[in-house]
Biotite code that builds the C-alpha atoms (Angstrom):
import biotite.structure as struc

atoms = struc.array([
    struc.Atom([74.201, -37.557, 45.951], chain_id="A", res_id=1, res_name="MET", atom_name="CA", element="C"),
    struc.Atom([77.689, -37.231, 48.048], chain_id="A", res_id=2, res_name="ASP", atom_name="CA", element="C"),
    struc.Atom([79.435, -34.276, 48.418], chain_id="A", res_id=3, res_name="GLN", atom_name="CA", element="C"),
    struc.Atom([82.126, -33.975, 45.143], chain_id="A", res_id=4, res_name="ARG", atom_name="CA", element="C"),
    struc.Atom([78.159, -33.434, 43.185], chain_id="A", res_id=5, res_name="GLN", atom_name="CA", element="C"),
    struc.Atom([76.925, -31.524, 45.807], chain_id="A", res_id=6, res_name="ARG", atom_name="CA", element="C"),
    struc.Atom([79.570, -29.138, 45.820], chain_id="A", res_id=7, res_name="GLU", atom_name="CA", element="C"),
    struc.Atom([80.182, -29.559, 41.635], chain_id="A", res_id=8, res_name="GLN", atom_name="CA", element="C"),
    struc.Atom([76.538, -28.726, 41.316], chain_id="A", res_id=9, res_name="TYR", atom_name="CA", element="C"),
    struc.Atom([76.550, -25.502, 43.373], chain_id="A", res_id=10, res_name="LEU", atom_name="CA", element="C"),
    struc.Atom([79.504, -24.332, 41.653], chain_id="A", res_id=11, res_name="ARG", atom_name="CA", element="C"),
    struc.Atom([77.936, -24.847, 37.768], chain_id="A", res_id=12, res_name="GLU", atom_name="CA", element="C"),
    struc.Atom([74.390, -23.626, 39.327], chain_id="A", res_id=13, res_name="TYR", atom_name="CA", element="C"),
    struc.Atom([76.241, -20.809, 40.976], chain_id="A", res_id=14, res_name="GLY", atom_name="CA", element="C"),
    struc.Atom([77.693, -19.313, 37.112], chain_id="A", res_id=15, res_name="ILE", atom_name="CA", element="C"),
    struc.Atom([74.645, -19.731, 35.425], chain_id="A", res_id=16, res_name="GLN", atom_name="CA", element="C"),
    struc.Atom([72.760, -17.850, 37.946], chain_id="A", res_id=17, res_name="LYS", atom_name="CA", element="C"),
    struc.Atom([75.361, -15.847, 37.369], chain_id="A", res_id=18, res_name="ALA", atom_name="CA", element="C"),
    struc.Atom([75.020, -15.400, 33.662], chain_id="A", res_id=19, res_name="LYS", atom_name="CA", element="C"),
    struc.Atom([71.092, -15.654, 34.121], chain_id="A", res_id=20, res_name="GLY", atom_name="CA", element="C"),
    struc.Atom([68.341, -13.082, 34.472], chain_id="A", res_id=21, res_name="LYS", atom_name="CA", element="C"),
    struc.Atom([66.177, -12.052, 37.056], chain_id="A", res_id=22, res_name="PRO", atom_name="CA", element="C"),
    struc.Atom([63.057, -13.115, 37.532], chain_id="A", res_id=23, res_name="PHE", atom_name="CA", element="C"),
    struc.Atom([61.797, -9.517, 38.303], chain_id="A", res_id=24, res_name="PHE", atom_name="CA", element="C"),
    struc.Atom([60.665, -8.242, 35.759], chain_id="A", res_id=25, res_name="PRO", atom_name="CA", element="C"),
    struc.Atom([62.749, -10.587, 33.007], chain_id="A", res_id=26, res_name="TYR", atom_name="CA", element="C"),
    struc.Atom([60.032, -13.426, 33.204], chain_id="A", res_id=27, res_name="ALA", atom_name="CA", element="C"),
    struc.Atom([57.327, -11.183, 34.899], chain_id="A", res_id=28, res_name="ILE", atom_name="CA", element="C"),
    struc.Atom([56.913, -9.190, 31.794], chain_id="A", res_id=29, res_name="LEU", atom_name="CA", element="C"),
    struc.Atom([56.730, -11.579, 29.394], chain_id="A", res_id=30, res_name="LYS", atom_name="CA", element="C"),
    struc.Atom([54.169, -13.837, 30.892], chain_id="A", res_id=31, res_name="ASP", atom_name="CA", element="C"),
    struc.Atom([52.499, -11.600, 31.844], chain_id="A", res_id=32, res_name="GLY", atom_name="CA", element="C"),
    struc.Atom([53.095, -9.997, 27.741], chain_id="A", res_id=33, res_name="THR", atom_name="CA", element="C"),
    struc.Atom([52.003, -13.113, 27.025], chain_id="A", res_id=34, res_name="MET", atom_name="CA", element="C"),
    struc.Atom([48.928, -12.893, 29.123], chain_id="A", res_id=35, res_name="ALA", atom_name="CA", element="C"),
    struc.Atom([47.516, -10.585, 27.729], chain_id="A", res_id=36, res_name="CYS", atom_name="CA", element="C"),
    struc.Atom([48.245, -11.247, 23.864], chain_id="A", res_id=37, res_name="ILE", atom_name="CA", element="C"),
    struc.Atom([46.192, -14.480, 25.071], chain_id="A", res_id=38, res_name="THR", atom_name="CA", element="C"),
    struc.Atom([43.428, -12.449, 26.482], chain_id="A", res_id=39, res_name="LEU", atom_name="CA", element="C"),
    struc.Atom([42.825, -10.124, 23.587], chain_id="A", res_id=40, res_name="ALA", atom_name="CA", element="C"),
    struc.Atom([43.018, -12.826, 21.005], chain_id="A", res_id=41, res_name="VAL", atom_name="CA", element="C"),
    struc.Atom([40.335, -14.983, 22.431], chain_id="A", res_id=42, res_name="ILE", atom_name="CA", element="C"),
    struc.Atom([38.279, -11.754, 22.780], chain_id="A", res_id=43, res_name="ILE", atom_name="CA", element="C"),
    struc.Atom([38.795, -11.037, 19.353], chain_id="A", res_id=44, res_name="LEU", atom_name="CA", element="C"),
    struc.Atom([37.030, -14.069, 18.584], chain_id="A", res_id=45, res_name="LEU", atom_name="CA", element="C"),
    struc.Atom([34.455, -13.748, 20.695], chain_id="A", res_id=46, res_name="ALA", atom_name="CA", element="C"),
    struc.Atom([33.243, -10.476, 19.701], chain_id="A", res_id=47, res_name="VAL", atom_name="CA", element="C"),
    struc.Atom([33.696, -11.140, 15.802], chain_id="A", res_id=48, res_name="PHE", atom_name="CA", element="C"),
    struc.Atom([32.989, -14.342, 15.731], chain_id="A", res_id=49, res_name="LEU", atom_name="CA", element="C"),
    struc.Atom([30.788, -15.385, 18.090], chain_id="A", res_id=50, res_name="GLY", atom_name="CA", element="C"),
    struc.Atom([30.099, -18.160, 20.537], chain_id="A", res_id=51, res_name="ALA", atom_name="CA", element="C"),
    struc.Atom([29.130, -21.551, 18.946], chain_id="A", res_id=52, res_name="GLU", atom_name="CA", element="C"),
    struc.Atom([25.540, -22.006, 20.570], chain_id="A", res_id=53, res_name="ILE", atom_name="CA", element="C"),
    struc.Atom([23.808, -25.136, 20.272], chain_id="A", res_id=54, res_name="GLY", atom_name="CA", element="C"),
    struc.Atom([20.012, -25.789, 20.147], chain_id="A", res_id=55, res_name="PRO", atom_name="CA", element="C"),
    struc.Atom([17.349, -25.193, 22.570], chain_id="A", res_id=56, res_name="LYS", atom_name="CA", element="C"),
    struc.Atom([17.478, -27.895, 24.931], chain_id="A", res_id=57, res_name="ALA", atom_name="CA", element="C"),
    struc.Atom([14.147, -30.074, 25.467], chain_id="A", res_id=58, res_name="ASP", atom_name="CA", element="C"),
    struc.Atom([13.781, -31.111, 28.634], chain_id="A", res_id=59, res_name="PRO", atom_name="CA", element="C"),
    struc.Atom([11.128, -33.411, 27.125], chain_id="A", res_id=60, res_name="THR", atom_name="CA", element="C"),
    struc.Atom([12.969, -35.432, 24.769], chain_id="A", res_id=61, res_name="THR", atom_name="CA", element="C"),
    struc.Atom([14.093, -39.141, 25.126], chain_id="A", res_id=62, res_name="THR", atom_name="CA", element="C"),
    struc.Atom([16.535, -38.989, 22.407], chain_id="A", res_id=63, res_name="SER", atom_name="CA", element="C"),
    struc.Atom([19.254, -37.044, 23.872], chain_id="A", res_id=64, res_name="TYR", atom_name="CA", element="C"),
    struc.Atom([22.143, -39.108, 25.181], chain_id="A", res_id=65, res_name="THR", atom_name="CA", element="C"),
    struc.Atom([24.939, -37.208, 27.257], chain_id="A", res_id=66, res_name="PRO", atom_name="CA", element="C"),
    struc.Atom([28.530, -37.531, 26.339], chain_id="A", res_id=67, res_name="ARG", atom_name="CA", element="C"),
    struc.Atom([31.849, -36.208, 28.063], chain_id="A", res_id=68, res_name="PRO", atom_name="CA", element="C"),
    struc.Atom([34.932, -33.764, 26.882], chain_id="A", res_id=69, res_name="GLU", atom_name="CA", element="C"),
    struc.Atom([36.874, -35.832, 25.042], chain_id="A", res_id=70, res_name="TRP", atom_name="CA", element="C"),
    struc.Atom([39.731, -35.460, 27.628], chain_id="A", res_id=71, res_name="TYR", atom_name="CA", element="C"),
    struc.Atom([37.193, -37.487, 29.909], chain_id="A", res_id=72, res_name="PHE", atom_name="CA", element="C"),
    struc.Atom([36.397, -40.290, 28.006], chain_id="A", res_id=73, res_name="PHE", atom_name="CA", element="C"),
    struc.Atom([38.972, -42.473, 29.687], chain_id="A", res_id=74, res_name="PHE", atom_name="CA", element="C"),
    struc.Atom([37.071, -41.424, 33.192], chain_id="A", res_id=75, res_name="LEU", atom_name="CA", element="C"),
    struc.Atom([34.010, -42.367, 31.093], chain_id="A", res_id=76, res_name="PHE", atom_name="CA", element="C"),
    struc.Atom([35.112, -45.678, 30.086], chain_id="A", res_id=77, res_name="GLU", atom_name="CA", element="C"),
    struc.Atom([36.258, -46.883, 33.510], chain_id="A", res_id=78, res_name="LEU", atom_name="CA", element="C"),
    struc.Atom([32.829, -46.324, 34.947], chain_id="A", res_id=79, res_name="LEU", atom_name="CA", element="C"),
    struc.Atom([32.035, -48.764, 32.540], chain_id="A", res_id=80, res_name="ARG", atom_name="CA", element="C"),
    struc.Atom([33.789, -51.114, 33.201], chain_id="A", res_id=81, res_name="VAL", atom_name="CA", element="C"),
    struc.Atom([33.078, -50.879, 37.227], chain_id="A", res_id=82, res_name="ILE", atom_name="CA", element="C"),
    struc.Atom([29.710, -51.978, 37.209], chain_id="A", res_id=83, res_name="LYS", atom_name="CA", element="C"),
    struc.Atom([28.757, -52.731, 41.142], chain_id="A", res_id=84, res_name="PRO", atom_name="CA", element="C"),
    struc.Atom([27.134, -49.158, 41.766], chain_id="A", res_id=85, res_name="PRO", atom_name="CA", element="C"),
    struc.Atom([28.870, -49.923, 45.223], chain_id="A", res_id=86, res_name="ALA", atom_name="CA", element="C"),
    struc.Atom([31.945, -49.312, 44.237], chain_id="A", res_id=87, res_name="ILE", atom_name="CA", element="C"),
    struc.Atom([31.911, -46.411, 41.690], chain_id="A", res_id=88, res_name="VAL", atom_name="CA", element="C"),
    struc.Atom([32.895, -43.794, 44.060], chain_id="A", res_id=89, res_name="PHE", atom_name="CA", element="C"),
    struc.Atom([36.452, -46.243, 42.988], chain_id="A", res_id=90, res_name="ILE", atom_name="CA", element="C"),
    struc.Atom([36.330, -45.262, 39.234], chain_id="A", res_id=91, res_name="ALA", atom_name="CA", element="C"),
    struc.Atom([35.291, -41.101, 40.327], chain_id="A", res_id=92, res_name="THR", atom_name="CA", element="C"),
    struc.Atom([36.593, -40.376, 43.247], chain_id="A", res_id=93, res_name="ILE", atom_name="CA", element="C"),
    struc.Atom([39.060, -42.819, 44.807], chain_id="A", res_id=94, res_name="GLY", atom_name="CA", element="C"),
    struc.Atom([41.322, -43.574, 41.451], chain_id="A", res_id=95, res_name="ILE", atom_name="CA", element="C"),
    struc.Atom([42.106, -40.117, 40.159], chain_id="A", res_id=96, res_name="PRO", atom_name="CA", element="C"),
    struc.Atom([42.254, -38.557, 43.706], chain_id="A", res_id=97, res_name="THR", atom_name="CA", element="C"),
    struc.Atom([44.723, -40.934, 44.422], chain_id="A", res_id=98, res_name="VAL", atom_name="CA", element="C"),
    struc.Atom([47.040, -40.304, 40.512], chain_id="A", res_id=99, res_name="CYS", atom_name="CA", element="C"),
    struc.Atom([46.166, -36.535, 41.412], chain_id="A", res_id=100, res_name="MET", atom_name="CA", element="C"),
    struc.Atom([48.099, -37.138, 45.087], chain_id="A", res_id=101, res_name="ILE", atom_name="CA", element="C"),
    struc.Atom([51.033, -39.398, 43.554], chain_id="A", res_id=102, res_name="LEU", atom_name="CA", element="C"),
    struc.Atom([51.410, -37.112, 41.033], chain_id="A", res_id=103, res_name="LEU", atom_name="CA", element="C"),
    struc.Atom([51.606, -33.783, 43.628], chain_id="A", res_id=104, res_name="ILE", atom_name="CA", element="C"),
    struc.Atom([54.125, -36.398, 46.049], chain_id="A", res_id=105, res_name="LEU", atom_name="CA", element="C"),
    struc.Atom([56.445, -37.194, 42.849], chain_id="A", res_id=106, res_name="LEU", atom_name="CA", element="C"),
    struc.Atom([58.448, -35.266, 43.298], chain_id="A", res_id=107, res_name="PRO", atom_name="CA", element="C"),
    struc.Atom([59.015, -35.779, 47.010], chain_id="A", res_id=108, res_name="PHE", atom_name="CA", element="C"),
    struc.Atom([59.059, -39.240, 46.422], chain_id="A", res_id=109, res_name="ILE", atom_name="CA", element="C"),
    struc.Atom([61.970, -39.320, 43.236], chain_id="A", res_id=110, res_name="ASP", atom_name="CA", element="C"),
    struc.Atom([64.675, -37.708, 44.804], chain_id="A", res_id=111, res_name="ARG", atom_name="CA", element="C"),
    struc.Atom([67.157, -39.313, 42.296], chain_id="A", res_id=112, res_name="SER", atom_name="CA", element="C"),
    struc.Atom([69.245, -37.136, 40.567], chain_id="A", res_id=113, res_name="PRO", atom_name="CA", element="C"),
    struc.Atom([69.606, -39.634, 37.427], chain_id="A", res_id=114, res_name="GLU", atom_name="CA", element="C"),
    struc.Atom([67.786, -37.906, 34.860], chain_id="A", res_id=115, res_name="ARG", atom_name="CA", element="C"),
    struc.Atom([67.981, -40.671, 32.014], chain_id="A", res_id=116, res_name="HIS", atom_name="CA", element="C"),
    struc.Atom([65.287, -42.862, 31.078], chain_id="A", res_id=117, res_name="PRO", atom_name="CA", element="C"),
    struc.Atom([67.577, -46.485, 31.239], chain_id="A", res_id=118, res_name="ALA", atom_name="CA", element="C"),
    struc.Atom([68.469, -45.419, 34.021], chain_id="A", res_id=119, res_name="ARG", atom_name="CA", element="C"),
    struc.Atom([65.103, -44.957, 35.983], chain_id="A", res_id=120, res_name="ARG", atom_name="CA", element="C"),
    struc.Atom([63.763, -48.288, 35.395], chain_id="A", res_id=121, res_name="PRO", atom_name="CA", element="C"),
    struc.Atom([60.640, -47.913, 37.138], chain_id="A", res_id=122, res_name="ILE", atom_name="CA", element="C"),
    struc.Atom([59.316, -44.665, 36.730], chain_id="A", res_id=123, res_name="ALA", atom_name="CA", element="C"),
    struc.Atom([59.787, -45.101, 33.002], chain_id="A", res_id=124, res_name="MET", atom_name="CA", element="C"),
    struc.Atom([57.356, -48.266, 33.213], chain_id="A", res_id=125, res_name="VAL", atom_name="CA", element="C"),
    struc.Atom([55.299, -46.614, 35.395], chain_id="A", res_id=126, res_name="THR", atom_name="CA", element="C"),
    struc.Atom([54.170, -43.400, 33.326], chain_id="A", res_id=127, res_name="ALA", atom_name="CA", element="C"),
    struc.Atom([54.251, -45.470, 30.069], chain_id="A", res_id=128, res_name="VAL", atom_name="CA", element="C"),
    struc.Atom([51.997, -47.662, 31.676], chain_id="A", res_id=129, res_name="THR", atom_name="CA", element="C"),
    struc.Atom([49.498, -44.888, 32.718], chain_id="A", res_id=130, res_name="VAL", atom_name="CA", element="C"),
    struc.Atom([49.649, -42.787, 29.842], chain_id="A", res_id=131, res_name="ILE", atom_name="CA", element="C"),
    struc.Atom([48.757, -46.437, 27.425], chain_id="A", res_id=132, res_name="ALA", atom_name="CA", element="C"),
    struc.Atom([46.482, -47.456, 29.963], chain_id="A", res_id=133, res_name="LEU", atom_name="CA", element="C"),
    struc.Atom([44.518, -43.970, 29.494], chain_id="A", res_id=134, res_name="MET", atom_name="CA", element="C"),
    struc.Atom([44.834, -43.580, 25.738], chain_id="A", res_id=135, res_name="THR", atom_name="CA", element="C"),
    struc.Atom([42.958, -47.452, 25.492], chain_id="A", res_id=136, res_name="TYR", atom_name="CA", element="C"),
    struc.Atom([40.432, -46.164, 27.798], chain_id="A", res_id=137, res_name="LEU", atom_name="CA", element="C"),
    struc.Atom([39.867, -42.794, 25.809], chain_id="A", res_id=138, res_name="THR", atom_name="CA", element="C"),
    struc.Atom([40.015, -44.832, 22.482], chain_id="A", res_id=139, res_name="VAL", atom_name="CA", element="C"),
    struc.Atom([37.533, -47.398, 24.466], chain_id="A", res_id=140, res_name="GLU", atom_name="CA", element="C"),
    struc.Atom([35.469, -44.292, 25.621], chain_id="A", res_id=141, res_name="GLY", atom_name="CA", element="C"),
    struc.Atom([35.476, -42.081, 21.990], chain_id="A", res_id=142, res_name="ALA", atom_name="CA", element="C"),
    struc.Atom([34.033, -45.855, 19.689], chain_id="A", res_id=143, res_name="LEU", atom_name="CA", element="C"),
    struc.Atom([31.429, -46.893, 22.865], chain_id="A", res_id=144, res_name="ALA", atom_name="CA", element="C"),
    struc.Atom([27.925, -46.584, 21.586], chain_id="A", res_id=145, res_name="GLY", atom_name="CA", element="C"),
    struc.Atom([24.886, -44.121, 23.426], chain_id="A", res_id=146, res_name="ALA", atom_name="CA", element="C"),
    struc.Atom([23.403, -46.606, 26.031], chain_id="A", res_id=147, res_name="PRO", atom_name="CA", element="C"),
    struc.Atom([20.199, -45.566, 24.964], chain_id="A", res_id=148, res_name="GLY", atom_name="CA", element="C"),
    struc.Atom([20.356, -45.959, 21.405], chain_id="A", res_id=149, res_name="LYS", atom_name="CA", element="C"),
    struc.Atom([20.319, -48.992, 18.944], chain_id="A", res_id=150, res_name="ILE", atom_name="CA", element="C"),
    struc.Atom([22.515, -48.846, 16.201], chain_id="A", res_id=151, res_name="THR", atom_name="CA", element="C"),
    struc.Atom([22.603, -52.829, 15.740], chain_id="A", res_id=152, res_name="LEU", atom_name="CA", element="C"),
    struc.Atom([21.499, -53.296, 11.531], chain_id="A", res_id=153, res_name="LYS", atom_name="CA", element="C"),
    struc.Atom([17.746, -54.875, 11.615], chain_id="A", res_id=154, res_name="THR", atom_name="CA", element="C"),
    struc.Atom([14.971, -54.632, 8.585], chain_id="A", res_id=155, res_name="ALA", atom_name="CA", element="C"),
    struc.Atom([12.782, -52.325, 7.470], chain_id="A", res_id=156, res_name="ALA", atom_name="CA", element="C"),
    struc.Atom([9.630, -54.060, 9.751], chain_id="A", res_id=157, res_name="GLN", atom_name="CA", element="C"),
    struc.Atom([11.534, -54.433, 12.876], chain_id="A", res_id=158, res_name="TYR", atom_name="CA", element="C"),
    struc.Atom([12.562, -50.641, 13.193], chain_id="A", res_id=159, res_name="THR", atom_name="CA", element="C"),
    struc.Atom([9.303, -49.744, 15.453], chain_id="A", res_id=160, res_name="PRO", atom_name="CA", element="C"),
    struc.Atom([10.266, -52.629, 17.789], chain_id="A", res_id=161, res_name="GLY", atom_name="CA", element="C"),
    struc.Atom([14.258, -51.699, 17.761], chain_id="A", res_id=162, res_name="LYS", atom_name="CA", element="C"),
    struc.Atom([12.745, -48.294, 18.771], chain_id="A", res_id=163, res_name="LEU", atom_name="CA", element="C"),
    struc.Atom([10.950, -49.386, 21.401], chain_id="A", res_id=164, res_name="VAL", atom_name="CA", element="C"),
    struc.Atom([13.435, -51.502, 22.694], chain_id="A", res_id=165, res_name="ALA", atom_name="CA", element="C"),
    struc.Atom([15.615, -48.177, 23.536], chain_id="A", res_id=166, res_name="ALA", atom_name="CA", element="C"),
    struc.Atom([12.521, -46.132, 24.901], chain_id="A", res_id=167, res_name="GLU", atom_name="CA", element="C"),
    struc.Atom([12.444, -49.001, 27.536], chain_id="A", res_id=168, res_name="SER", atom_name="CA", element="C"),
    struc.Atom([15.843, -48.923, 28.465], chain_id="A", res_id=169, res_name="GLY", atom_name="CA", element="C"),
    struc.Atom([16.952, -52.119, 27.684], chain_id="A", res_id=170, res_name="CYS", atom_name="CA", element="C"),
    struc.Atom([20.123, -51.605, 27.175], chain_id="A", res_id=171, res_name="GLN", atom_name="CA", element="C"),
    struc.Atom([21.000, -50.079, 31.166], chain_id="A", res_id=172, res_name="GLY", atom_name="CA", element="C"),
    struc.Atom([21.021, -53.743, 32.240], chain_id="A", res_id=173, res_name="CYS", atom_name="CA", element="C"),
    struc.Atom([21.704, -55.410, 28.134], chain_id="A", res_id=174, res_name="HIS", atom_name="CA", element="C"),
    struc.Atom([23.655, -55.798, 25.581], chain_id="A", res_id=175, res_name="LYS", atom_name="CA", element="C"),
    struc.Atom([22.659, -54.980, 22.083], chain_id="A", res_id=176, res_name="ILE", atom_name="CA", element="C"),
    struc.Atom([25.333, -54.826, 18.867], chain_id="A", res_id=177, res_name="GLY", atom_name="CA", element="C"),
    struc.Atom([27.514, -52.118, 20.515], chain_id="A", res_id=178, res_name="GLU", atom_name="CA", element="C"),
    struc.Atom([25.460, -50.238, 22.413], chain_id="A", res_id=179, res_name="ASN", atom_name="CA", element="C"),
    struc.Atom([24.526, -50.683, 26.172], chain_id="A", res_id=180, res_name="GLY", atom_name="CA", element="C"),
    struc.Atom([26.401, -52.525, 28.972], chain_id="A", res_id=181, res_name="ASN", atom_name="CA", element="C"),
    struc.Atom([27.351, -55.497, 29.460], chain_id="A", res_id=182, res_name="SER", atom_name="CA", element="C"),
    struc.Atom([25.333, -56.747, 32.742], chain_id="A", res_id=183, res_name="GLY", atom_name="CA", element="C"),
    struc.Atom([24.200, -57.721, 34.685], chain_id="A", res_id=184, res_name="PRO", atom_name="CA", element="C"),
    struc.Atom([21.232, -58.405, 32.336], chain_id="A", res_id=185, res_name="GLY", atom_name="CA", element="C"),
    struc.Atom([22.912, -61.272, 29.448], chain_id="A", res_id=186, res_name="PRO", atom_name="CA", element="C"),
    struc.Atom([23.928, -59.282, 25.559], chain_id="A", res_id=187, res_name="ASN", atom_name="CA", element="C"),
    struc.Atom([20.546, -59.981, 23.240], chain_id="A", res_id=188, res_name="LEU", atom_name="CA", element="C"),
    struc.Atom([22.566, -59.026, 20.282], chain_id="A", res_id=189, res_name="THR", atom_name="CA", element="C"),
    struc.Atom([21.335, -63.052, 20.017], chain_id="A", res_id=190, res_name="GLN", atom_name="CA", element="C"),
    struc.Atom([18.719, -63.606, 22.302], chain_id="A", res_id=191, res_name="ILE", atom_name="CA", element="C"),
    struc.Atom([16.379, -64.849, 18.822], chain_id="A", res_id=192, res_name="GLY", atom_name="CA", element="C"),
    struc.Atom([18.685, -67.544, 18.274], chain_id="A", res_id=193, res_name="ALA", atom_name="CA", element="C"),
    struc.Atom([18.930, -68.968, 21.826], chain_id="A", res_id=194, res_name="ARG", atom_name="CA", element="C"),
    struc.Atom([15.347, -68.642, 22.819], chain_id="A", res_id=195, res_name="LEU", atom_name="CA", element="C"),
    struc.Atom([11.989, -69.194, 20.131], chain_id="A", res_id=196, res_name="PRO", atom_name="CA", element="C"),
    struc.Atom([9.466, -65.750, 20.245], chain_id="A", res_id=197, res_name="ARG", atom_name="CA", element="C"),
    struc.Atom([6.908, -67.480, 23.254], chain_id="A", res_id=198, res_name="ASN", atom_name="CA", element="C"),
    struc.Atom([9.949, -67.705, 25.046], chain_id="A", res_id=199, res_name="ALA", atom_name="CA", element="C"),
    struc.Atom([10.591, -64.453, 25.046], chain_id="A", res_id=200, res_name="ILE", atom_name="CA", element="C"),
    struc.Atom([7.193, -62.700, 25.201], chain_id="A", res_id=201, res_name="ALA", atom_name="CA", element="C"),
    struc.Atom([6.565, -64.450, 28.564], chain_id="A", res_id=202, res_name="ARG", atom_name="CA", element="C"),
    struc.Atom([10.041, -63.684, 29.951], chain_id="A", res_id=203, res_name="THR", atom_name="CA", element="C"),
    struc.Atom([8.841, -59.805, 29.099], chain_id="A", res_id=204, res_name="LEU", atom_name="CA", element="C"),
    struc.Atom([6.002, -61.060, 30.724], chain_id="A", res_id=205, res_name="ILE", atom_name="CA", element="C"),
    struc.Atom([7.488, -62.382, 33.702], chain_id="A", res_id=206, res_name="ASN", atom_name="CA", element="C"),
    struc.Atom([10.950, -61.929, 33.959], chain_id="A", res_id=207, res_name="PRO", atom_name="CA", element="C"),
    struc.Atom([13.297, -62.657, 36.551], chain_id="A", res_id=208, res_name="THR", atom_name="CA", element="C"),
    struc.Atom([14.271, -59.512, 39.100], chain_id="A", res_id=209, res_name="ALA", atom_name="CA", element="C"),
    struc.Atom([15.643, -57.153, 39.145], chain_id="A", res_id=210, res_name="PRO", atom_name="CA", element="C"),
    struc.Atom([14.402, -56.853, 35.156], chain_id="A", res_id=211, res_name="MET", atom_name="CA", element="C"),
    struc.Atom([10.916, -55.158, 34.975], chain_id="A", res_id=212, res_name="PRO", atom_name="CA", element="C"),
    struc.Atom([7.310, -56.488, 33.666], chain_id="A", res_id=213, res_name="SER", atom_name="CA", element="C"),
    struc.Atom([6.848, -55.435, 30.684], chain_id="A", res_id=214, res_name="PHE", atom_name="CA", element="C"),
    struc.Atom([3.060, -57.014, 31.341], chain_id="A", res_id=215, res_name="ARG", atom_name="CA", element="C"),
    struc.Atom([1.545, -53.479, 31.779], chain_id="A", res_id=216, res_name="ALA", atom_name="CA", element="C"),
    struc.Atom([2.873, -52.843, 28.521], chain_id="A", res_id=217, res_name="LEU", atom_name="CA", element="C"),
    struc.Atom([0.749, -55.971, 26.465], chain_id="A", res_id=218, res_name="LYS", atom_name="CA", element="C"),
    struc.Atom([-2.061, -54.630, 28.158], chain_id="A", res_id=219, res_name="GLN", atom_name="CA", element="C"),
    struc.Atom([-1.660, -50.681, 27.689], chain_id="A", res_id=220, res_name="LYS", atom_name="CA", element="C"),
    struc.Atom([-0.480, -51.013, 23.762], chain_id="A", res_id=221, res_name="ASP", atom_name="CA", element="C"),
    struc.Atom([-0.544, -54.660, 22.637], chain_id="A", res_id=222, res_name="PRO", atom_name="CA", element="C"),
    struc.Atom([1.050, -54.101, 19.122], chain_id="A", res_id=223, res_name="GLN", atom_name="CA", element="C"),
    struc.Atom([4.392, -51.964, 20.953], chain_id="A", res_id=224, res_name="LYS", atom_name="CA", element="C"),
    struc.Atom([4.399, -54.945, 22.980], chain_id="A", res_id=225, res_name="PHE", atom_name="CA", element="C"),
    struc.Atom([4.950, -57.380, 20.237], chain_id="A", res_id=226, res_name="ASN", atom_name="CA", element="C"),
    struc.Atom([6.554, -55.494, 17.509], chain_id="A", res_id=227, res_name="GLN", atom_name="CA", element="C"),
    struc.Atom([9.434, -55.390, 20.878], chain_id="A", res_id=228, res_name="LEU", atom_name="CA", element="C"),
    struc.Atom([8.695, -59.464, 21.111], chain_id="A", res_id=229, res_name="VAL", atom_name="CA", element="C"),
    struc.Atom([9.229, -58.885, 16.765], chain_id="A", res_id=230, res_name="ASP", atom_name="CA", element="C"),
    struc.Atom([11.997, -56.735, 17.585], chain_id="A", res_id=231, res_name="PHE", atom_name="CA", element="C"),
    struc.Atom([13.989, -59.382, 20.050], chain_id="A", res_id=232, res_name="LEU", atom_name="CA", element="C"),
    struc.Atom([13.427, -62.443, 17.609], chain_id="A", res_id=233, res_name="SER", atom_name="CA", element="C"),
    struc.Atom([14.997, -61.353, 15.035], chain_id="A", res_id=234, res_name="SER", atom_name="CA", element="C"),
    struc.Atom([18.391, -61.138, 16.910], chain_id="A", res_id=235, res_name="LEU", atom_name="CA", element="C"),
    struc.Atom([20.578, -63.666, 15.672], chain_id="A", res_id=236, res_name="ARG", atom_name="CA", element="C"),
])
């Protein structure tokens, strides 16, 4: 901004300031009145409609799947993308903190007088890119299947084995249909087409680390073990 533009800005600012109204009490009165109205509406809604109360928490349940609020879906999906535990802090702390710091510093970084979007290509491209990425991650996070639930449709005789797979936490490392994680284990959606039943059973008993062994399940409850093997063999 050169001297001529500065003088013109100060002159226009002085004219507008002379026409305006003081912050106190004009702006404070308006903001305070609106805040009181909003607070009164919230109190009335709480008194007459009450707060939404869900079912009592059950600490023994194995089917509950925690989900974040919709405005955290983008971060929820980002955690699904970043797999190695050693760098999870980048998604949970690093990226949000860096974005917040840049947002706070933005008025000090971009001091250009230009306001037309066409004359600010870097700022506009950055804003559109961030909004597009957050929108994409939010949609993906909203549509992501629960990691502890198998929604893949199977025949009725394989339902018990599907429940065993869900209860055993297989989807913590494997993906079955649209649910679960894409690693470190392989995708099991079509495992039955790649391995015969006997090979699946042997893999469950003598797996490759870090997969846990199901030898104890076979010894303790052979029926459940066979149901699990039957379910995995049916995935084609």
